[in-house]
N, C-alpha and C positions, 0 to 999 in steps of 0.2 A: 504494500500500500504506500502511496506517495506521502511524503512528509511535508507539512506546512511549517514555514518559518515566518515570523513576524519581525519586521525591521523597524527600529526606532533610532533616533539620533542619540538619545540618552535613556537608559533603562528606567530612570526616575519618571519619565513621561508615562510609564506604565503603572505607576503606583496605585491608581484608582481602579485598576482592573484585576481580574483574577490572575494568579501567578501561572506562568507557563514555561516549560523547559524549551519551548520552541522560539523563545525570544532571543534576538541578536541585536547588537548595536550596529549601526551603519558602518562604523569603522572596522569592526570584526569581519563584517560581510565583504567589504571592499578589499580588505587585506587577505581575504580567504583564510582567516585564522582557524577555522574548523573545516574538516572534510566535507561537511554537509553543504558548505558554501558553493562547491563546484559540482554537486550531485545533480544530474539532469532530472532526476525524479522529484526533486524538491519543488514545491510551489510557494511562491513568495508573495506576501502581502506587505507592501511598502508603506509604512505609516510615518515616514520622516516628516519633519516640520515644514519643509519646503521642497517643491519639485522644480524650482527655477533652474534655468539652464546653467550647467556646470556646478550646481550645488550637490552635496552628498546624496540627497534624495534622487536627483536626476541620475547621478552615476549608478545608484543602486539598481534602478530600473534598467539602465543601459547595460550594465554588466550581467544582470539576471538574464536578459535576452541573449547576450553573447554567450552565456554558459548553457543555453538551451533550456532554461527554466521558464515556466509560466509565471508571469508577474502581473500584479495589479497595483498601480496603473502601469500600462505599457508606455514606452517612450512616445509612441504615436499619440496616445491619450494625453500625456503630459504636454506635448507640443500643441495639440488642439486646444487645450485649456489655457494656453498662454496668451492667446489673442482672440478677440471677439470675431475677427474676420474668419478665423478657422472654426471656432465652436458654433458660430452662427450658421455655418453650412449644415450642421446637423439639425437645426431647429425645425425646419419644415417637416421633418420626419415625425415629429410628435406634436404638430400643430393641432391635429384633430383631438388627440388625447388632452391637450391643454384646454381647448375649448369645452370639451365634455366635462372635465374636472371643475372648471370655473363655473359652469352653469349649475353644477351640483352644489357648489359652495354658496352661490347666491350672494346677497348683500351688495353694498355700495363701495366696497374696497377698490382702490385704484392700484394697489401694489400688494403682491403676495410673495413672501419669502419662505422657502421650505428647505430643511436640511435633510439630506438623504444619506442613510447609512447602508451601504451596499445596495442602493436602489430602494430601500424601504423608507417610506415617509410616515412620520408619526401622525400627521393630520388625517382625519377620516376622509375617504373618498379620493385621495391623491396617490394611492399606491400604484395604480395602473400607469399614471403619468410618470411616477418615480422610476418604475421598472423600465419604461421606454427610454428615459434619459440615461439610466445606467447601462442599458444595452448599447447605446450609441457612444457613451463616454464612461467606460467602467473605471471608477475611482472609488476608494473606500468611503470617503466622506466628501460630500459636495453640498455647497450652499447655492441655491438657485433662486434668482429673483425674477419676477414677472411684473410687468407694468401695463395698465390698461389706459389707452388713449381712446381711439375709436374701437380698436380690438386689443385683445391681450397679446403682448409681444414679450420676447425674451429680453431681459435687461442685462443679466450677468450670470455666469456660472464660474465658481471658483472652488478649488479644493480647500478643505479645512483640516487643521492639525489637531491632534489629541489635546494639546495645551489649550486650545480655544473652546473645548467642550466644558460645560458646567452642569453640575447637578443631574437633573433628569436626562440631559443629553448624554452624559457618560453611561447611564443605565441603558438608554436606548441603543447606543453604539455597542455595548457589550452583548446585548441580546441579539442584535443583527449580526455581529461577528460570529457568535456561536451558531446561529442558523446557517450563515454563509459557509462556515467550515464544514458543517454536517451535510449540507446539500450540494453546494456548487462545486467545492473542491473534491468531493467524494469521487473516487475512481469506481467505475462500474465493476461489479464482481464478475470474473470470468469463470465459466465452468471449465472443468478439466477438458482439454482438447480444443477449446476455443483459441484460434490463432489471431483473430482480428475482431474488432468491434466496429460495427457499422450503424450509424445513426440514420433512421428513416423518418424524414420530416413529413408529418401528416397534420391534417386539420379535420377533426371529427365532425365539425359543424359545416364543412363545405358541402354545398348542395350537389355539385357535380364534380367530385374529385377524380383525378386520373386513375385511381385504383380503388375498387370497392373493398369492403372489409374482408371478404373471403380471399381476395387476391393478396392483401397485406399479410394475412396469416400464412399463405403459401410462400411468400417471400421469406418470412421468418423461418419457416420449416426448411426451405431450400438452403438458406444460409447456415442453419444449424447442422445440416448434413455435411456441409463443407468446412465446418470449423469456424464459421463466422457468426458472432452473436449480433443479431439484428435487433436494434432497440428503437421502437417507435418513440419519437419525440415531438413536441410541439414548439411553438415560437418562444415559449418561456425558457427553453434550453439553450438560448443563444450564447450565454456566457460560459457554458461548460462544453461547448462544441469541440474544443480542442482535446477532450478526453478520448475522442474516437479516432479511428484510422480512416474512416470514409464517411461520406454523406450521400444519401440517396433521397432526392426530393420527390415526394409523391403528393405535392400540392400543385395547384395551378399557379404557374410562375408569372412574374411581372417585374418590370424594371423598378417601378416605384412601389416596392413591396418587400416584405421581410424575407421572402424566398430568395431574392437576389442578394440581400445582405448576408443571408446564411451561406450562399454559394461563394460570395467574395471572401467571407471570413474563413471558410473551409479551404479555399485555394491558398489564402495567406498562411494558413496553418500547415500547409504542405500535405493536405489530405487528398485522397482520391474522391472526386465529386462528380456526380451525375444528378442534375444538370449543372454543367460548369457555367460560370458567369458569362464566358464568351458565347456559348450556345444560346443562353437566355437573351443576350443582347441581339444576336443575329436573328433569332427565330421569332421573337415577340413583336417585331415591327414589320408590318407588311410592305411598307414603302422600301425599307432596306432590302427585304427579301426579293421583291420584284426587280429592283435594280440589279441585285447580285445575280439573279438567275439570267436576266437578259444579257448582262455583261459577259457571262460565261457560256452563252449558247444553249441554255436550258429553256425549252419552250414553255411559255406561260400564255394565258389568254391575252389578246390585244389589250394593252394597258396604257393609261395616261395618269399623270399626277395633276391634281387640281388645286388651285390656290385661291380661287374666288368663285362666287355664285352668280356672276353677271350673265346677262342674256347672251352676250357674244361668246362667253365660255361655254354655255350650255349648247349653243348652235355648233360650236367647234367639236365638242364631245360627241354629239349626235352624228355629225358627219364622219367622225373618225371611228367610233365604236358601234354605232347603230343603236336601235332600241329593240327589246328592253336592254337595260344596262345595270350593272352591279356596282354599288358604291360601298367602300369599306373605310372605317377609321383604322389607323395603323396598328393599334394594339387590342383589337377585339378578339374574343375567343368563344368557342362553343356557339358559333353562328350569331353572336351578339355583335352589335356595331356594324351590321351588314344589311343593305337594303337593295331590293330590285325595283327599279323605276321603269315605268312603261311609256311615259310621255314627258314632254318638256317641263310641264308644270310640276310634276312629281320630282323630276331631276333637280330643279332649282330649289324646291322646298327642302329636299333631303340634303343638298349641298349646304344650304343656309344653316341647318341644324348641326351638321357634322363639323363645319368650319368654326363653329363656336367651341368645339372640343379639341380640334387639332388644326394646326396651320396648313397641313397638307392632307388631302383626301385621295384615296386610290380609286380610280374608275376602271372597270374592266368590261369587256364585251361579255354578254351573257351566253353561257354555253350549257344547254340543258343535257343532262344524262340521267338515266334511271338510278345510277349509283356512283359513288366516288370510290376509288381505290385508296386504301390505306396500307402502305408497306412499312412495317416496323424494321428499322435498321439499327444495328448495334455494332460499333467499331467498324463501320463500312462493310458490314455483312448483313444480308437479309435475314430477319428473325421471324416475322410472321406476316401474313397477308389477309386482309379483310376487304369485303365489299360492303360499304355502308349505303343503304338505300334511302331515298328521300322520304321524309315524313309524309304520311298519307295526306293528299290534298295540298301539299306545300312544296316549295322549290328547294328547300334546304333539308339537311339531315336532322337538324334540331328545329323544332317549331316552338318559339317562346310565345305563349298565349297571354291574353289579358288576365290579370289576377295572379300572375307569377308562375302558372303551371307551364311545364315544358314536356313536349312529346318528341319522340324520335322514331325514325324508320327502322325497319328490320335490317338484319345483317347476315352475311355469309362468311365463314372463316375457311380459308383454303390452304393447302400445302403450298409452299413457295414455288415448288416445281411446276405448279399449274398456272402461275402468273404469266401472262404474255411477255415475251422477251423484251419488247420495247418498253413496257411499263416498268419492268424491273430495272432495266438499264437507266431510264430517266430518274427513277427513285434513288438509285445508288449515286448517280452523278450529283443530284441535288443535295443529298445528305453529306456527301464528301465536302461540299462547299461550306457546310456548317461546322464540321469538326469530326471527331471520332467518338461521339457520345451515343446516347440512345435517342433516336428520332422516329417520328411518325410522318411519313411523306404522303401527302394527299394529292391525288392525281385524277384527272378526268380523261376518259378515252372515248373517242367517237370515230369509229372506223379505224383507219391507220393513224389518226391524229391523237397524240398523247401530250397533255400539258400538265405542268406542276401547278397546283393551286396554292399550297403552302407547305412548310416544314414545321412540325411541332417539336419543341425541345423536350416536352415531357408527355409523350403519347399515352393514351389510355392503355392500361394493361389490366383488364377486368376479368375476374373469374366468370366463366360462362360465355365470354365473347372472344377476346383475342387468344385465349388459351384453349379453344375448343379442339384445335388440331394437335398441338404439341402437348397439352396437358401440363403436368408437373414439370416437364422438361423446359418449358418456357421460362419459368422462374429460376430453374437451375442454371440455365445458360446465362441469365443476367447476373446471378450471384457468382458464377464462374468468372465472368469478366471483372467483377469487383475483386475477386480473389487474385486473378492474374495481375491486375494493376497494383494491388496492395503489396504483393510479392515483389513486383518490379520496383516499386517505390522503396521497399525495404532494402533491396539489393543495389539501389542506385542506377537502375536500368531505365531506358526510355520507355514511356507508356505506349 
């Protein structure tokens, strides 16, 4: 089990807290006075009085990272906290939580200050906000001030030292530290034979997740058979992500979303990750996807990028693409953010609405087929093949109805060998442009014409659908790829 050490400038700073044999002075740590100071399994909580550049506290975090130890706060966090221009970049990620928290607080206050102990806020109703701030800027003690003018805005975030805590604050810190040690720094227990730990990011409340519950259980079972402990986690596990060897994202991904933050952190930790952040960036924006495909000779439906909803623009689009026409916002998913327009009036109305959400809208010629091909590709190899039929009486696979209900068409799962050669060839070429991860390539086929509609970075793998042909072997093949990559990472070999 990993050992935790707590660093302070002067052991007297610790007088108000419970004694611990894991306490070290910053000087002893910097001078490596004990063997534990260079042990890579050690986990460091840096409670020095200052993290200013070139201070002992700064050097403690710097050397901890150089020694391969996990440290709180990291040098990156220290640097981000040093200037408002840097920590302000994080603010927009918890604006929604701030607004929600302040509405719950009520009252006429124009300024609110809270002290966070490992992300825990003592004030009622502010813990969710505190956790999100801590996720972005993990630091043992933070004092955060907000000010309301027309809206609530961030005024300052600064680290706080133990010496600045008084009375009940000391008690609150001690409780938070005890909980943090017990939960966040805890190493997952490995059963005998487990070679690697894989975090599988899921959201139990997601209405249309990329894998249903039965599929998640089969991933866990397949991993166990290969010596991989697959641990389902949720967004609250962000700060302990580094405990794992790999990350498998089974939530619908997005750039402005915690899934991308998880992928970036996993990559920075040197973990094996699917979906990797590069794939998320490339796949989730349809504008980028269309441009990339066309630039590399991959056929797509006739396409135009739209920047205004003028009458002249509408006339130009109709002349170029014909009617009906399909409009898409760049980051829509599961048939959301997509419209089919049949005349000029509908075209201009749809453009007007979409251009309020995005500076660019994608317009494509409408190409009707009874079904779309979905080719699952893993590390540039075909994995599964499905035909997704259009929802009954609708032109898309998913039909989002008034009232929030969604229906979908039927499907057929086939062996890869039965897929037309041209469909398979185009799918592999499109996936190769995205990377070497797990992708679902959607294509339409009309006679000899095959076009790529999109490439999904986290394709559906549902029990009873995509696994109908391969069964348990589908999950085993994906876990085998994780095993291969984690072994390669351990040996220093290219992935």
